[in-house]
PAZAPA-4460 file (N, C-alpha, C; in steps of 0.05 Angstrom, whole numbers, plus 32768, in hexadecimal, padded with zeros to 4 digits):
% residues 219
    n_x    n_y    n_z   ca_x   ca_y   ca_z    c_x    c_y    c_z   seq   type   mol
   924F   7CD9   8305   925A   7CC9   831B   9262   7CDC   8332     1      X     A
   9257   7CD9   834A   925C   7CEB   8360   9276   7CE3   836E     2      X     A
   9288   7CF6   8373   92A1   7CF1   8380   92A1   7CFE   839B     3      X     A
   92A6   7CEF   83B1   92A5   7CFB   83CB   92BE   7D0B   83D1     4      X     A
   92BE   7D19   83E7   92D3   7D2C   83ED   92EF   7D1F   83EF     5      X     A
   92F0   7D08   83FD   930A   7CFB   8400   9315   7CF1   83E6     6      X     A
   9303   7CE8   83D4   930C   7CE0   83B9   9316   7CF7   83A9     7      X     A
   9308   7D0E   83AB   9312   7D26   839D   932D   7D2F   83A7     8      X     A
   9331   7D2E   83C1   934B   7D35   83CC   9360   7D21   83C4     9      X     A
   9359   7D08   83C3   936C   7CF3   83BA   9375   7CF9   839E    10      X     A
   9361   7D00   838C   9368   7D06   8370   937A   7D1E   836E    11      X     A
   9375   7D33   837E   9386   7D4B   837E   93A2   7D45   8387    12      X     A
   93A4   7D36   839D   93BF   7D30   83A7   93CE   7D1D   8395    13      X     A
   93C1   7D09   8389   93CF   7CF6   8378   93D8   7D04   835E    14      X     A
   93C9   7D18   8355   93D2   7D27   833D   93EB   7D38   8344    15      X     A
   93EC   7D43   835C   9403   7D53   8364   941C   7D40   8366    16      X     A
   9417   7D27   836E   942D   7D14   836F   9437   7D0E   8353    17      X     A
   9423   7D09   8341   942A   7D02   8325   9438   7D19   8317    18      X     A
   9431   7D32   831D   943C   7D48   830E   9456   7D52   831B    19      X     A
   945D   7D47   8332   9476   7D50   833F   9472   7D67   8352    20      X     A
   9459   7D71   8355   9455   7D87   8368   945A   7D7D   8384    21      X     A
   9455   7D63   8389   945D   7D56   83A2   9473   7D42   839A    22      X     A
   948B   7D45   83A5   94A2   7D36   839E   94A5   7D1C   83AE    23      X     A
   94B1   7D08   83A2   94B7   7CEF   83B2   94C5   7CF5   83CC    24      X     A
   94BC   7CEA   83E1   94C8   7CEE   83FB   94BC   7D06   840A    25      X     A
   94AC   7D16   83FC   94A0   7D2E   8409   948B   7D26   841D    26      X     A
   948C   7D33   8434   9479   7D2C   844A   945E   7D38   8445    27      X     A
   9449   7D29   844B   942D   7D32   8447   9421   7D35   8463    28      X     A
   9420   7D4E   846C   9415   7D54   8486   93F7   7D58   8485    29      X     A
   93E8   7D4A   8495   93CB   7D4B   8494   93C1   7D68   8499    30      X     A
   93CC   7D74   84AE   93C2   7D8F   84B5   93C8   7DA3   849F    31      X     A
   93DF   7DA2   8493   93E6   7DB5   847D   93D5   7DB0   8465    32      X     A
   93D0   7D97   845E   93BF   7D91   8447   93A2   7D9A   844C    33      X     A
   9399   7D96   8465   937D   7D9E   846B   937A   7DBC   8468    34      X     A
   938E   7DCB   8472   938D   7DE8   846F   938E   7DF1   8452    35      X     A
   939F   7DE3   8442   93A2   7DEB   8426   9389   7DE6   8416    36      X     A
   937C   7DCF   841B   9364   7DC9   840C   934A   7DD3   8419    37      X     A
   934C   7DDF   8431   9335   7DEA   843E   9321   7DD6   8448    38      X     A
   932B   7DBF   8452   931A   7DAA   845C   9324   7DA1   8478    39      X     A
   9314   7D8F   8484   931D   7D84   849E   9332   7D6F   8499    40      X     A
   933F   7D65   84AE   9354   7D51   84AB   9348   7D35   84A5    41      X     A
   932E   7D31   84AA   9323   7D16   84A5   9324   7D0E   8488    42      X     A
   931A   7D1E   8475   931B   7D16   8459   9338   7D15   844E    43      X     A
   934A   7D25   845A   9366   7D24   8453   9372   7D09   845B    44      X     A
   936B   7D01   8474   9375   7CE7   847E   936B   7CD0   846D    45      X     A
   9351   7CD2   8465   9345   7CBD   8454   9353   7CBC   8438    46      X     A
   9358   7CD4   842D   9366   7CD6   8413   9382   7CCA   8415    47      X     A
   9390   7CD0   842A   93AB   7CC5   842D   93AB   7CA7   8431    48      X     A
   9396   7C9D   843E   9394   7C7F   8441   9390   7C72   8425    49      X     A
   937F   7C7F   8415   937B   7C74   83FA   9395   7C75   83E9    50      X     A
   93A4   7C8B   83EC   93BD   7C8D   83DD   93D2   7C79   83E7    51      X     A
   93D1   7C73   8401   93E3   7C5F   840C   93DD   7C44   8401    52      X     A
   93C3   7C3D   83FF   93BB   7C23   83F4   93C3   7C21   83D7    53      X     A
   93C2   7C38   83C8   93C9   7C38   83AC   93E7   7C38   83A8    54      X     A
   93F7   7C3C   83BE   9414   7C3B   83BB   9421   7C56   83B5    55      X     A
   9411   7C6B   83B4   941C   7C86   83AD   9429   7C94   83C4    56      X     A
   9422   7C8C   83DC   942F   7C97   83F4   9436   7C80   8406    57      X     A
   9449   7C85   8418   9450   7C70   842C   9453   7C7E   8447    58      X     A
   944F   7C6E   845C   9452   7C79   8477   946D   7C71   8483    59      X     A
   947C   7C85   848A   9497   7C80   8495   9498   7C88   84B3    60      X     A
   94A8   7C79   84C1   94AA   7C7E   84DE   94B6   7C9A   84E2    61      X     A
   94AA   7CA8   84F4   94B2   7CC3   84FD   94AC   7CD9   84E8    62      X     A
   94A3   7CD1   84CF   949E   7CE5   84BB   9480   7CE5   84B2    63      X     A
   9472   7CCF   84B7   9456   7CCE   84AE   9454   7CC7   8491    64      X     A
   9440   7CD3   8484   943B   7CCD   8468   944E   7CDD   8456    65      X     A
   945B   7CCF   8443   946D   7CDC   8430   9467   7CD1   8414    66      X     A
   946D   7CE1   8400   9468   7CD9   83E4   947B   7CC3   83DC    67      X     A
   9470   7CAF   83CE   9480   7C99   83C2   9478   7C96   83A5    68      X     A
   9488   7CA1   8393   9482   7CA1   8377   9498   7C92   8367    69      X     A
   9491   7C83   8352   94A5   7C74   8343   94B6   7C86   8331    70      X     A
   94CF   7C7D   832B   94DF   7C8B   8317   94D6   7C82   82FB    71      X     A
   94DE   7C8F   82E6   94D4   7C89   82CB   94D8   7C6B   82C3    72      X     A
   94EE   7C5F   82CA   94F3   7C43   82C4   94DE   7C31   82D1    73      X     A
   94D9   7C36   82EB   94C6   7C26   82F9   94AA   7C2B   82EF    74      X     A
   94A4   7C44   82E8   948A   7C4B   82DD   9485   7C3C   82C3    75      X     A
   9498   7C3A   82B1   9496   7C2B   8299   9491   7C0E   829F    76      X     A
   949F   7C03   82B2   949C   7BE7   82B9   9480   7BE1   82C4    77      X     A
   9476   7BF4   82D3   945B   7BF1   82DE   9446   7BF2   82C8    78      X     A
   9449   7C04   82B5   9436   7C04   829E   9438   7BEB   828E    79      X     A
   9450   7BDF   828B   9452   7BC6   827C   9443   7BB0   828A    80      X     A
   9445   7BAF   82A5   9436   7B9B   82B4   9418   7BA0   82B2    81      X     A
   9410   7BBA   82B3   93F4   7BC1   82B1   93E8   7BB7   8297    82      X     A
   93F8   7BBB   8281   93EF   7BB2   8267   93EA   7B94   8266    83      X     A
   93FC   7B85   8274   93F9   7B68   8275   93DF   7B60   8284    84      X     A
   93DA   7B6E   829B   93C2   7B69   82AA   93A9   7B6E   8299    85      X     A
   93AA   7B84   828A   9393   7B8B   8279   938E   7B76   8265    86      X     A
   93A3   7B6B   8259   93A1   7B57   8244   9395   7B3D   8250    87      X     A
   939F   7B35   8267   9395   7B1D   8274   9377   7B1F   827A    88      X     A
   9370   7B36   8286   9353   7B3A   828D   9341   7B3B   8275    89      X     A
   934B   7B49   8260   933A   7B4B   8247   9337   7B30   823A    90      X     A
   934D   7B20   8239   934B   7B05   822D   9336   7AF4   823C    91      X     A
   9337   7AF5   8256   9325   7AE5   8266   9308   7AF0   8263    92      X     A
   9305   7B0A   8263   92EB   7B16   8261   92DD   7B0E   8247    93      X     A
   92EC   7B0C   8231   92E0   7B04   8217   92D3   7AE9   8219    94      X     A
   92DD   7AD7   822A   92D2   7ABC   822D   92BE   7ABA   8243    95      X     A
   92C1   7ACA   8259   92B2   7AC5   8271   929D   7ADA   8278    96      X     A
   929C   7AF1   826B   928B   7B06   8275   926D   7AFE   8273    97      X     A
   925F   7B07   8288   9242   7B02   828A   9233   7B19   827C    98      X     A
   9219   7B15   827A   9208   7B2A   826F   920A   7B43   827F    99      X     A
   920B   7B41   8299   920E   7B58   82AA   9229   7B67   82A6   100      X     A
   923E   7B57   82A0   9258   7B63   829A   9257   7B73   8280   101      X     A
   9249   7B67   826C   9247   7B74   8252   9238   7B8F   8255   102      X     A
   9222   7B8E   8265   9213   7BA7   826A   9223   7BBC   8277   103      X     A
   9234   7BB4   828B   9244   7BC8   8299   925A   7BD3   8287   104      X     A
   9265   7BC3   8276   9279   7BCC   8263   926D   7BE1   8250   105      X     A
   9256   7BDB   8246   9249   7BEE   8233   9242   7C08   8242   106      X     A
   9239   7C06   825B   9232   7C1E   826A   924B   7C2F   826F   107      X     A
   9261   7C23   8276   9279   7C32   827C   9285   7C3E   8262   108      X     A
   9282   7C30   824C   928B   7C3B   8232   927B   7C54   822B   109      X     A
   9261   7C53   822F   9251   7C6B   8229   9258   7C82   823B   110      X     A
   925E   7C7C   8254   9266   7C91   8267   9281   7C9E   825E   111      X     A
   9293   7C8D   8254   92AC   7C97   824A   92A7   7CA9   8231   112      X     A
   9295   7CA0   8220   928F   7CAF   8208   9284   7CCB   820F   113      X     A
   9272   7CCC   8222   9266   7CE6   822A   927C   7CF9   8235   114      X     A
   928E   7CEE   8245   92A3   7CFE   8251   92B6   7D08   823B   115      X     A
   92BC   7CF7   8227   92CE   7CFE   8211   92C1   7D13   8200   116      X     A
   92A7   7D10   81FA   9298   7D24   81EA   9298   7D3F   81F7   117      X     A
   9297   7D3F   8212   9296   7D58   8221   92B2   7D64   8225   118      X     A
   92C7   7D54   821D   92E2   7D5D   8221   92EA   7D5F   823E   119      X     A
   92DD   7D4F   824F   92E1   7D50   826C   92F5   7D3A   8274   120      X     A
   930F   7D41   8277   9323   7D2C   827D   9320   7D20   8299   121      X     A
   9316   7D30   82AC   9312   7D26   82C7   92FC   7D11   82C7   122      X     A
   92E6   7D17   82BA   92D0   7D04   82B9   92D8   7CEB   82AA   123      X     A
   92E7   7CEF   8294   92F0   7CD8   8285   9303   7CC6   8295   124      X     A
   9313   7CD3   82A6   9326   7CC3   82B7   9316   7CB0   82C9   125      X     A
   9301   7CBB   82D6   92F1   7CAA   82E8   92E2   7C94   82D9   126      X     A
   92D6   7C9B   82C2   92C7   7C88   82B3   92D9   7C73   82A7   127      X     A
   92F1   7C7C   829F   9305   7C69   8295   930D   7C54   82AA   128      X     A
   930E   7C5D   82C3   9314   7C4B   82D9   92FE   7C35   82DB   129      X     A
   92E5   7C3E   82D9   92CE   7C2C   82DA   92CF   7C18   82C2   130      X     A
   92D7   7C22   82AB   92D8   7C11   8293   92ED   7BFA   8298   131      X     A
   9304   7C01   82A1   9318   7BED   82A5   9311   7BD9   82BC   132      X     A
   9305   7BE4   82D1   92FC   7BD2   82E7   92E7   7BBE   82DC   133      X     A
   92D6   7BC7   82CA   92C1   7BB5   82BF   92CE   7B9E   82B0   134      X     A
   92E4   7BA4   82A2   92F2   7B8E   8293   92FF   7B7B   82A7   135      X     A
   930C   7B86   82BC   9318   7B74   82D0   9304   7B61   82DC   136      X     A
   92ED   7B6C   82E3   92D8   7B5C   82F0   92CD   7B47   82DC   137      X     A
   92C9   7B50   82C3   92BE   7B3E   82AF   92D1   7B26   82A9   138      X     A
   92EB   7B29   82B0   92FE   7B14   82AB   92F9   7AFC   82BD   139      X     A
   92EA   7AFF   82D3   92E1   7AE9   82E3   92F6   7ADE   82F6   140      X     A
   930D   7AEC   82F9   9322   7AE3   830C   9326   7AF9   8320   141      X     A
   931B   7AF5   8338   931B   7B0A   834C   9337   7B12   8355   142      X     A
   9349   7AFE   8357   9364   7B05   835F   9372   7B16   834B   143      X     A
   9371   7B0F   8332   937E   7B1F   831D   9371   7B3B   831C   144      X     A
   9356   7B3C   831F   9348   7B56   831F   9352   7B68   8335   145      X     A
   9356   7B5C   834D   9360   7B6C   8364   937D   7B77   835E   146      X     A
   938E   7B66   8353   93A9   7B6E   834D   93A9   7B84   8337   147      X     A
   9398   7B81   8323   9396   7B95   830E   938D   7BAF   8319   148      X     A
   9379   7BAF   832B   936F   7BC8   8336   9383   7BD5   8348   149      X     A
   9393   7BC5   8357   93A7   7BD1   8368   93BC   7BE0   8357   150      X     A
   93C5   7BD4   8341   93D9   7BE1   8331   93CC   7BF9   8322   151      X     A
   93B3   7BF6   831A   93A4   7C0C   830D   93A4   7C24   831F   152      X     A
   939E   7C20   8339   939E   7C36   834C   93B9   7C42   834F   153      X     A
   93CE   7C31   834E   93E9   7C3B   8352   93F1   7C4E   833A   154      X     A
   93E7   7C48   8323   93ED   7C57   830B   93D9   7C6D   8305   155      X     A
   93C5   7C70   8316   93AF   7C82   8311   93B8   7C9F   830A   156      X     A
   93C9   7CAB   831A   93D0   7CC7   8313   93DE   7CCA   82F8   157      X     A
   93ED   7CB6   82F0   93FC   7CB7   82D7   93E9   7CB2   82C0   158      X     A
   93D6   7CA1   82C4   93C2   7C9C   82AF   93B0   7CB5   82AB   159      X     A
   93AC   7CC3   82C1   939D   7CDD   82BF   93AC   7CF1   82AD   160      X     A
   93C6   7CF2   82B1   93D6   7D05   82A1   93D7   7CFD   8284   161      X     A
   93D6   7CE3   827E   93D6   7CDA   8262   93BE   7CE6   8253   162      X     A
   93A8   7CE9   8261   938F   7CF3   8254   9392   7D10   824B   163      X     A
   93A7   7D1E   8255   93AB   7D3A   824D   93BC   7D3D   8234   164      X     A
   93C8   7D27   822B   93D7   7D28   8212   93C3   7D2D   81FC   165      X     A
   93CB   7D3D   81E9   93B9   7D45   81D3   93AC   7D2D   81C5   166      X     A
   9391   7D2E   81C4   9381   7D19   81B7   9381   7CFE   81C5   167      X     A
   938E   7CFC   81DD   9390   7CE2   81EA   9374   7CD8   81F3   168      X     A
   9363   7CEA   81FD   9349   7CE1   8206   9339   7CD6   81F0   169      X     A
   9339   7CE3   81D9   932A   7CDA   81C2   9335   7CBF   81B8   170      X     A
   9350   7CBD   81B8   935D   7CA4   81B0   9356   7C8D   81C3   171      X     A
   9356   7C94   81DD   9350   7C80   81F2   9334   7C75   81EE   172      X     A
   9321   7C87   81E8   9305   7C7E   81E4   9304   7C6B   81CC   173      X     A
   9312   7C71   81B6   9312   7C5F   819F   931D   7C44   81A7   174      X     A
   9332   7C44   81B8   933D   7C2A   81C0   932A   7C1B   81D2   175      X     A
   931B   7C29   81E3   9306   7C1C   81F3   92F2   7C0E   81E1   176      X     A
   92E9   7C1D   81CC   92D5   7C12   81BA   92DF   7BF9   81AC   177      X     A
   92F9   7BF9   81A4   9305   7BE2   8197   9307   7BCA   81AA   178      X     A
   930D   7BCF   81C3   930F   7BBA   81D7   92F3   7BAE   81DB   179      X     A
   92DF   7BBE   81DE   92C3   7BB5   81E2   92BA   7BA4   81CA   180      X     A
   92C0   7BAD   81B2   92B9   7B9E   819A   92C5   7B82   819A   181      X     A
   92DE   7B80   81A2   92EB   7B66   81A3   92DF   7B54   81B9   182      X     A
   92D9   7B61   81D0   92CD   7B52   81E6   92B2   7B47   81DF   183      X     A
   92A1   7B58   81D3   9286   7B4F   81CC   9286   7B3A   81B6   184      X     A
   929C   7B39   81A6   929E   7B24   8192   92AB   7B0B   819D   185      X     A
   92B2   7B0B   81B7   92BE   7AF4   81C4   92DA   7AED   81BA   186      X     A
   92E8   7B00   81AF   9303   7AFB   81A4   9317   7B01   81BA   187      X     A
   9320   7AEC   81C8   9332   7AF0   81DF   934D   7AFC   81D7   188      X     A
   9359   7AF2   81C2   9374   7AFB   81BA   9373   7B18   81B1   189      X     A
   935F   7B20   81A1   935C   7B3B   8198   9356   7B4E   81AF   190      X     A
   9345   7B45   81C1   933F   7B55   81D9   9358   7B5A   81E9   191      X     A
   9369   7B45   81EC   9381   7B48   81FC   9395   7B5B   81EF   192      X     A
   9398   7B58   81D4   93AC   7B69   81C7   93A3   7B86   81C7   193      X     A
   9389   7B8B   81C4   9380   7BA7   81C4   9381   7BB3   81E0   194      X     A
   937C   7BA3   81F4   937D   7BAC   8210   939A   7BB3   8217   195      X     A
   93AC   7BA1   820E   93C9   7BA6   8214   93D3   7BC0   8207   196      X     A
   93CC   7BC3   81ED   93D5   7BDB   81DF   93C9   7BF4   81EB   197      X     A
   93B1   7BF2   81F6   93A4   7C0A   8201   93B3   7C15   821A   198      X     A
   93C0   7C03   8229   93CD   7C0B   8241   93EB   7C0F   823F   199      X     A
   93F8   7C00   822D   9415   7C01   822A   941D   7C1E   8222   200      X     A
   9432   7C28   822F   943B   7C43   822A   9458   7C44   8221   201      X     A
   9460   7C32   8210   947B   7C31   8206   947F   7C46   81F1   202      X     A
   9498   7C4B   81EB   949F   7C5D   81D4   9494   7C79   81D7   203      X     A
   9487   7C83   81C2   947D   7C9F   81C2   9469   7CA4   81D8   204      X     A
   9458   7C91   81DE   9444   7C96   81F2   9450   7C9A   820E   205      X     A
   9466   7C8B   8214   9473   7C8E   822D   9481   7CA9   822E   206      X     A
   948D   7CB1   8217   9499   7CCB   8215   9485   7CE1   8219   207      X     A
   946D   7CDE   820E   9458   7CF2   8212   9451   7CF4   822F   208      X     A
   944F   7CDD   823C   9447   7CDC   8259   945C   7CEB   8269   209      X     A
   9476   7CE5   8265   948B   7CF3   8274   948B   7D10   826F   210      X     A
   9486   7D18   8256   9485   7D34   824F   946E   7D42   825E   211      X     A
   9457   7D35   825F   9440   7D40   826E   9447   7D43   828B   212      X     A
   9454   7D30   8297   945C   7D32   82B3   946F   7D49   82B8   213      X     A
   9483   7D4C   82A6   9497   7D61   82A9   948B   7D7D   82A5   214      X     A
   9479   7D7F   8291   946C   7D99   828C   945A   7DA1   82A3   215      X     A
   944B   7D8D   82AD   9439   7D93   82C3   9448   7D9C   82DC   216      X     A
   945F   7D8F   82E0   9470   7D96   82F7   947B   7DB2   82F5   217      X     A
   947E   7DBC   82DD   948A   7DD7   82D8   9475   7DED   82DA   218      X     A
   945C   7DE5   82DA   9446   7DFA   82DA   9443   7E07   82F6   219      X     A
***
């Protein structure tokens, strides 16, 4: 999957936000970022626009673009809502998905498997995004799909960090396979419960995520 320059810059900046390298309230100056990444201001501006849409930065009067990141409590609440969205979409997809949806789900699952086999967390991150989007679309409710994607983008940098937890990528792939199995069997309740569990980060998993954020920030 080819990633253009502005998307690559977006991924780099969002990871710095997630790891704490860029702190909440910190100003993001286009000229400084362009010089640091060795690019023109145009792809930086495009990347910042994408981050603004995702809710990771905000534009303040007299300051321009600044980092807007959630605290741990808000982050947990956002993951809880994300898990609910996943369950809703999966339950609907089990009933409503078309042949084309099924084909896309299988394609994205295979792409995730290739990335996992290669141990490539960055590739897995992007293919994982495609996998979840395919479920949202297969649910057949465009409004819910849009809301799910908006929150998915908001949590993107933190979901990326999750993949660095030991064995998380392999575990994630197994969870994808279980979700697909339930979807193809048309079991709405099982699809929903597996999709919810896949995204929920309560307990140890949330602790692992916070540890990853803190360790990355210290590097």
